[in-house]
C-alpha positions, 0 to 999 in steps of 0.5 A: 214424710212426703206428699204425692200431689195431684197433677196440676190443672192448666187453665186456658189462660196458661195459669197453673192450678194446684189445689190450695187447701184451707189448712195444710201442715205437712211441710211443718211436720217434715221440718219438725219431724226429728224433734216430734219423733224424739218426743214420741219415742220418749213417751213410748219408752216411759209407757205412760200415754195420758196425763204423764210427764210429757203433758207436765213438761208442755204445761211448764213450757206453755206457762213460760211462753204465756207468763201464766202462773198455772197451765192445766192441759186437757183434751180439748178447747171445748172441755177447757171452757167447761172446766173453766166455768165450773172451776170458777164457780158457776152454779146450775141456772147461773147466766153467762153472757156470751157473744151471738157471733162465735163458734157454738162451743162458747155457749154450749160449754155454758149448757154443759157446765150447768149454766144458761147462755145469754147472748149479746151483739158484737161491736159495730166495727169488729167481731168482739162482744159489744160492752153496751150490749153486755150491759143490756143483757144483765139480769139478777141471775147473771154471774159471768161474762165470757168475751171471745177473742176471734180471728186476729184480735182481742175483745174490748176487755176494758169495756167488758171489765167496766161493765163487770165491775158495776155488776159484780160479774166474774170475767172468763175468756174464751181465748181458744183462738188467741195464743200469742195475743197480748194486752199491754204484755198480758197474755189472752186468758190472763185478763180476767179470772182465767181463759182457755187455748184450743190446740185444734190442728188448724190453730196457730199452735195445732196438735194432730187431734184435739187438745186444749189448755186452761190458763189462770193466775188463780191457784184455787181455780187451777187446783179445781180444774186439775181435779175436774180433768181427772175424775175429780181426784185431788192429786194429793193426800187429804188429812180427812182421808189418812192413808187414801191417795188421790181421793175424789173431791168433786164430781169430775170427768176424763178430760186429760191431755194425751202425752202424744199430743203434748209431744207434737205440741212441745216440739211445735212450740219451739217455732210458734214465734216464727209461725206467728210472724209468717201468718202476719206476712201472708195476711198483710199480702192478702190485704195489700192485694185485696184492698181495692177489689170491688165487693170485698171489705177487709175485716174487721171493717174499719177496726184496729186492734184495741189500744194496747192489744197486739194483732196475731192472725189466726184466721184471715177473714174478709167480708164480701157481698156474695159470700156463698157465690165466692165460696163456690167459685173458689171451691171449683178452682180447688181453693179451700175456705171456711165459713165463720159462722153460717148461723149466729148462736141465737138462731141455732136450733139447740138454743130455740128455747131461749126465744130469740128471733131474727133481728135481735142481734143484727150485727152478729147476723150481718157478720154471718152472712158476709164473712169467709175465711181464706187459706192461712197457715205457716206453710202457705206460699206467697204464690198461693196467696196471689192465686187465691187473690187472682180468683177473688178478683176474677170473681168480683170483676166478671172474669169467670171463665 
């Protein structure tokens, strides 16, 4: 598996410039190709490409790695959220409190599951949901709260649970980005009734397309989720239906994980600890290089992981004064970035009917204007990190020739 690189550009300063994409895993695939190929051939030999034994094998290995009692493989992180909400008992019209600063799937999954998203602001020094804002958002219709673990650290789960206990709320986790994150040894997604993982290609553990999983220690929730992902089929014979195998017990959908995705993920899971360590090294290099750069703030500004929570870097984020200008400068230099997130959820057109206005969640709005993610993946080199930092320094010190 070889790539053909475009010829490098040479700047007047003598600096050689290859493009640096935001994400690239070609080298990882080259290293793992024998194992990936072997797994894929096993799938093809068996002739079952969806919901087969490779998915079951991956679920067992992921359960071992995370410590979850139950792992339910599905076709995306978004579907995992929808199934989690439904399996946890969300009813039509129930309210679920979610942060205003997160990917849209956090809130849209609530809608798709029949609920109503209610927004809360994020912390002053960090991107997790603010427990005080959660408290203010509770109404008699609130049934659940779903914090999100963003970028490189857990939300304040102890603060969220304190509010949830006072109001009798179920705590679910949008832990799509949080593989490897733990609070005092307990993996993200297992700190409430259940959580999810996304295996979108750029994630810390990424597939070659969409895939996801639901994590829980609750056997009944897991059984319901397994039925929901497979058109509502129970997976067993029920006494009420003698002679009928696999009856439909709930109105479900087709959210099964493909075995070829499981084949790739199973191979990549074997080096996940190494990839997490590598991401941490590269993120630390960014921190060291940019610490004193004018106009750049480390993120979360002044924050540290919550007590007992380990840091696992999925995305390296910085806050800058002229985010759009920097993004354009880096793009002109062939460097990819991602904007997390351009518009807070309460101002998105699809949620206009909820009646929010600018200023309702000021910390979420400020983050949307300042945050940008830099290239970060296990195949990135120190030289590439340095070149990204050189360009950021050039932009902020006026050396933009």
